C-alpha positions as CSV (number, residue, x, y, z in Angstrom):
1,M,121.0,54.0,147.7
2,G,124.6,54.8,147.5
3,S,126.1,58.3,147.1
4,S,126.8,57.7,143.4
5,G,123.1,56.8,142.9
6,R,121.9,59.9,144.7
7,K,124.2,62.1,142.6
8,F,122.9,60.5,139.4
9,L,119.3,61.2,140.4
10,L,120.1,64.8,141.4
11,T,121.9,65.4,138.1
12,C,118.8,64.0,136.2
13,A,116.5,66.2,138.3
14,S,118.6,69.3,137.6
15,L,118.7,68.6,133.8
16,F,114.9,68.1,133.8
17,G,114.5,71.4,135.6
18,I,116.7,73.2,133.2
19,C,114.8,71.7,130.2
20,C,111.4,72.8,131.8
21,F,112.8,76.2,132.6
22,A,114.0,76.6,129.0
23,T,110.6,75.6,127.6
24,I,108.8,78.1,129.9
25,S,111.2,80.9,129.3
26,F,111.1,80.7,125.5
27,A,107.3,80.1,125.1
28,V,105.9,83.6,125.1
29,T,102.3,84.7,124.7
30,W,101.4,88.2,123.8
31,D,97.9,89.5,124.4
32,M,96.9,91.9,121.6
33,P,93.9,94.2,121.9
34,T,92.3,95.5,118.6
35,P,89.4,97.9,118.2
36,Y,87.5,96.2,115.4
37,P,85.3,93.1,115.1
38,D,86.6,89.8,113.7
39,K,84.9,90.3,110.3
40,T,86.8,93.5,109.7
41,F,89.6,93.0,107.1
42,H,92.1,94.7,109.4
43,T,91.4,92.1,112.1
44,Q,91.5,89.2,109.6
45,N,94.9,90.5,108.4
46,I,96.2,90.7,112.0
47,A,95.0,87.1,112.6
48,Q,97.1,86.0,109.6
49,F,100.0,88.0,111.0
50,A,99.7,86.2,114.3
51,D,99.6,82.8,112.6
52,E,102.7,83.6,110.6
53,V,104.6,84.7,113.7
54,E,103.7,81.6,115.6
55,K,104.8,79.4,112.7
56,A,108.0,81.3,112.0
57,T,109.0,81.2,115.7
58,N,108.2,77.5,116.0
59,G,105.7,78.3,118.6
60,N,108.1,80.4,120.7
61,L,105.7,83.4,120.3
62,K,102.0,83.2,120.3
63,I,99.8,86.2,119.8
64,N,96.3,86.1,121.3
65,I,94.0,88.6,119.6
66,H,91.3,90.3,121.7
67,S,89.1,92.0,119.0
68,A,86.3,94.6,119.1
69,G,87.6,96.4,122.1
70,S,87.0,93.4,124.3
71,L,90.2,93.7,126.4
72,F,90.8,97.5,126.2
73,K,88.6,100.1,124.7
74,H,90.0,101.7,121.6
75,P,91.2,105.0,123.3
76,E,93.0,102.9,126.0
77,I,95.0,100.6,123.7
78,K,98.0,102.8,123.0
79,N,98.6,103.6,126.6
80,A,98.1,99.9,127.6
81,V,100.9,99.0,125.2
82,R,103.1,101.9,126.4
83,G,102.6,101.0,130.0
84,G,103.3,97.3,129.5
85,Q,99.9,96.0,130.3
86,V,100.0,94.3,126.9
87,P,103.0,94.1,124.6
88,I,101.2,94.8,121.3
89,G,98.1,96.5,120.0
90,E,96.3,98.0,117.0
91,I,95.0,101.6,117.0
92,F,93.5,104.0,114.5
93,L,96.5,106.3,113.9
94,S,94.8,109.6,113.8
95,L,93.2,108.9,117.1
96,L,96.5,110.1,118.5
97,S,96.3,113.5,116.9
98,N,95.2,115.0,120.2
99,E,98.7,114.4,121.5
100,N,100.5,115.5,118.3
101,A,98.9,116.8,115.1
102,V,101.3,114.8,112.9
103,F,99.5,111.6,113.8
104,G,96.5,113.0,111.9
105,A,98.1,113.8,108.6
106,D,96.3,110.9,106.9
107,S,92.9,112.2,108.0
108,Q,93.3,115.6,106.5
109,P,90.3,116.0,104.1
110,F,91.2,115.7,100.5
111,L,95.0,115.7,101.0
112,A,95.4,112.0,99.9
113,T,92.3,110.6,98.3
114,N,93.5,107.4,96.5
115,Y,95.7,104.5,97.4
116,D,98.8,105.7,95.5
117,E,98.6,109.1,97.3
118,A,97.9,107.4,100.6
119,A,101.0,105.2,100.2
120,K,103.1,108.2,99.4
121,L,101.8,110.0,102.5
122,W,102.6,107.1,104.7
123,A,106.1,106.9,103.4
124,A,106.5,110.6,104.2
125,Q,104.8,110.2,107.6
126,K,106.4,107.0,108.8
127,P,109.9,108.3,109.9
128,I,108.3,111.1,112.1
129,I,105.7,108.7,113.5
130,T,108.5,106.2,114.3
131,K,110.5,108.9,116.1
132,L,107.5,110.1,118.2
133,L,106.5,106.6,119.1
134,N,110.1,105.7,120.0
135,E,110.0,108.5,122.6
136,Q,107.2,106.7,124.3
137,G,108.9,103.3,124.2
138,L,106.8,102.1,121.3
139,M,107.7,100.8,117.8
140,P,105.5,100.7,114.8
141,L,105.3,97.3,113.2
142,F,103.0,97.9,110.2
143,S,100.2,100.2,109.0
144,V,97.2,99.5,106.7
145,A,95.0,102.0,105.0
146,W,91.2,102.0,105.2
147,P,89.2,102.3,101.9
148,P,88.4,105.9,100.9
149,Q,86.0,107.6,103.3
150,G,82.4,108.3,102.1
151,L,79.4,110.1,103.4
152,Y,76.4,108.1,104.8
153,T,73.2,110.0,105.3
154,K,69.4,109.5,105.7
155,K,68.8,111.8,102.7
156,A,70.4,113.1,99.6
157,I,73.2,115.6,100.1
158,N,73.6,117.9,97.2
159,T,75.3,120.9,98.8
160,V,77.3,121.4,102.0
161,E,74.3,123.3,103.4
162,D,72.4,120.0,103.5
163,L,74.7,118.9,106.3
164,K,73.8,121.8,108.7
165,G,72.4,120.7,112.0
166,I,72.8,116.9,111.3
167,K,74.0,114.8,114.2
168,F,77.3,113.5,112.9
169,R,79.5,110.6,114.0
170,A,83.1,111.6,114.8
171,Y,85.9,109.2,115.5
172,N,88.8,111.6,115.9
173,A,89.6,115.3,116.5
174,T,89.9,115.9,112.8
175,L,86.5,114.6,111.9
176,E,85.0,116.5,114.9
177,K,86.5,119.7,113.5
178,F,85.3,118.8,110.0
179,A,81.7,118.3,111.3
180,N,81.8,121.6,113.0
181,L,83.0,123.5,109.9
182,V,80.2,122.1,107.8
183,G,77.6,123.0,110.5
184,A,76.9,119.5,111.7
185,A,76.9,118.4,115.4
186,P,79.7,115.9,116.1
187,T,79.4,112.9,118.5
188,Q,82.1,110.5,119.3
189,V,81.0,106.9,118.5
190,E,83.2,103.8,118.2
191,V,82.7,101.3,115.4
192,P,81.0,98.6,117.5
193,D,78.4,101.2,118.7
194,I,77.4,102.6,115.3
195,P,74.1,100.6,114.8
196,Q,72.9,101.5,118.3
197,A,74.0,105.2,117.9
198,F,71.8,105.5,114.8
199,A,69.0,103.5,116.3
200,T,68.8,105.7,119.4
201,G,69.1,109.0,117.4
202,R,72.6,109.9,118.8
203,V,73.8,110.3,115.2
204,D,72.1,110.7,111.8
205,A,75.1,110.7,109.5
206,M,78.8,109.6,109.3
207,I,81.9,109.6,107.2
208,T,83.5,106.2,107.1
209,S,84.7,103.5,104.8
210,P,82.6,101.0,102.7
211,S,84.0,98.4,105.0
212,T,82.6,99.9,108.2
213,G,79.4,100.7,106.4
214,A,78.8,97.2,105.1
215,N,80.0,95.5,108.3
216,S,77.6,97.7,110.4
217,K,74.7,97.0,108.0
218,A,74.3,100.7,107.2
219,W,71.2,99.9,105.1
220,D,69.3,99.5,108.3
221,F,69.8,103.1,109.2
222,V,70.8,105.2,106.2
223,T,69.6,105.6,102.6
224,H,72.5,107.3,100.8
225,Y,76.2,106.7,100.4
226,T,77.9,109.7,98.7
227,D,81.3,108.6,97.4
228,I,83.3,111.8,98.3
229,Q,86.6,109.8,98.8
230,A,87.6,112.3,101.5
231,W,90.7,110.6,102.8
232,L,92.2,107.1,103.5
233,P,93.0,106.9,107.2
234,K,95.2,104.2,108.6
235,N,95.4,101.7,111.4
236,I,98.8,101.0,112.9
237,V,100.1,98.1,114.9
238,V,102.6,99.1,117.7
239,V,104.7,97.0,120.0
240,N,106.2,97.8,123.4
241,Q,110.0,98.0,122.8
242,R,110.9,96.3,126.0
243,A,108.7,93.4,125.2
244,F,110.2,93.2,121.7
245,R,113.7,93.3,122.9
246,K,113.1,90.4,125.3
247,L,112.6,88.1,122.2
248,D,115.8,86.5,120.8
249,Q,117.1,87.9,117.5
250,A,115.6,85.1,115.4
251,D,112.1,85.7,116.8
252,Q,112.5,89.5,116.5
253,Q,113.3,89.0,112.8
254,A,110.3,86.7,112.4
255,V,108.0,89.4,113.8
256,L,109.4,92.1,111.5
257,T,109.2,89.8,108.5
258,A,105.6,88.9,109.2
259,A,104.8,92.6,109.8
260,A,106.2,93.6,106.4
261,A,104.1,90.9,104.8
262,A,101.0,92.0,106.8
263,E,101.4,95.6,105.6
264,K,101.6,94.6,101.9
265,R,98.7,92.1,102.3
266,G,96.6,94.6,104.2
267,W,96.8,97.3,101.6
268,D,95.9,94.8,98.9
269,M,93.0,93.6,101.0
270,S,91.9,97.3,101.4
271,V,91.8,97.8,97.7
272,Q,89.6,94.7,97.2
273,E,87.5,95.7,100.2
274,T,86.5,99.0,98.5
275,T,85.0,97.3,95.5
276,E,83.4,94.4,97.4
277,K,81.8,96.4,100.2
278,T,80.5,99.2,98.0
279,A,78.8,96.5,96.0
280,I,77.3,95.0,99.2
281,L,75.9,98.4,100.2
282,K,74.3,98.8,96.7
283,E,72.9,95.2,96.8
284,N,71.2,96.0,100.1
285,G,69.4,99.1,98.9
286,V,71.8,101.9,99.7
287,I,71.8,104.5,97.0
288,I,75.4,105.0,95.8
289,V,75.8,108.7,94.8
290,T,78.6,110.4,92.8
291,P,78.9,113.8,94.5
292,S,78.0,116.9,92.7
293,Q,80.8,119.3,91.7
294,T,79.1,122.0,93.9
295,L,79.3,119.7,96.9
296,M,82.9,118.7,96.2
297,D,84.0,122.3,95.7
298,S,82.5,123.3,99.1
299,L,84.0,120.2,100.9
300,K,87.5,120.9,99.4
301,K,87.3,124.5,100.7
302,V,86.7,123.1,104.1
303,G,89.6,120.7,103.6
304,A,92.0,123.5,102.5
305,E,91.0,125.5,105.6
306,M,91.7,122.5,107.9
307,L,95.0,121.8,106.2
308,N,96.2,125.3,106.9
309,D,95.2,125.0,110.5
310,W,96.9,121.6,110.7
311,K,100.2,123.0,109.3
312,K,100.2,125.5,112.2
313,E,99.5,122.8,114.8
314,A,102.0,120.2,113.3
315,G,104.9,122.7,113.1
316,A,108.2,121.7,111.6
317,D,107.4,117.9,111.6
318,G,104.2,118.6,109.7
319,E,106.0,120.8,107.2
320,A,108.6,118.0,106.7
321,I,105.8,115.5,106.0
322,L,104.1,117.7,103.5
323,Q,107.3,118.5,101.7
324,S,108.3,114.9,101.4
325,Y,104.8,113.9,100.3
326,Q,104.4,116.7,97.7
327,N,107.9,116.1,96.3
């Protein structure tokens, strides 16, 4: 073969290599740990978010969801994203309140007890949450509220005294404090472990959403659901800033657009979830109880005490959140 032929083949080989390299460099896969099972509406919303991202980026970015704590346990997810072990993840926002109280604003009992109030509180909370996460190399993509939290028990609860001594599931520092203040005994239990925790006697009561109650088949281990509408906590999806910046601008915008759609869709799903899952609880024999005024007055006193303590812990940022929310 002559020199011109060899040059031609080398040129073709180089072009082929460049094309292959381009394909490899632009096809990115993000592993995404989430804490909740596939049937949870949060996970379903995230699955749709991932589909929309893949379509909008023409396959340049694929998000593989690892649900139910299968890749990282819930308490590990935020640091896994921060450390770059994974580029994106979902967490229960107030789980971070141990590192800064402002993360737990949405879990303060009886501060925001319906969707309009919860949306206002998120609008007040988001700039400060964004600032705190930015300091850790993280960026919030979207946040979705759970349905209002209700009380699941094995007996009727008519007064706050009826809660004394009950072994109580806690999922964050705020709920642990709440349990202590009403005289219950808190135990940390993640969502996938709820049925086993009740079956083995680790817990006898919990405050959680109709979603978690129905998905956990609460009728197998409790008799009463008291609709106290204590608060609407949120999940938040965060992304590692370095990983996000590695995407080209068009793909970054595709992620942000899909995130905005996921936030709106997720809140709508949550509203629908409240009605549907409460009905499922009732259909399966759980007694749905409207709380007595006596019970609510006592619980709200506990909430007011906790909010005062939270203000001290949250400092100037907490005060800014409350002022923005209340105005």
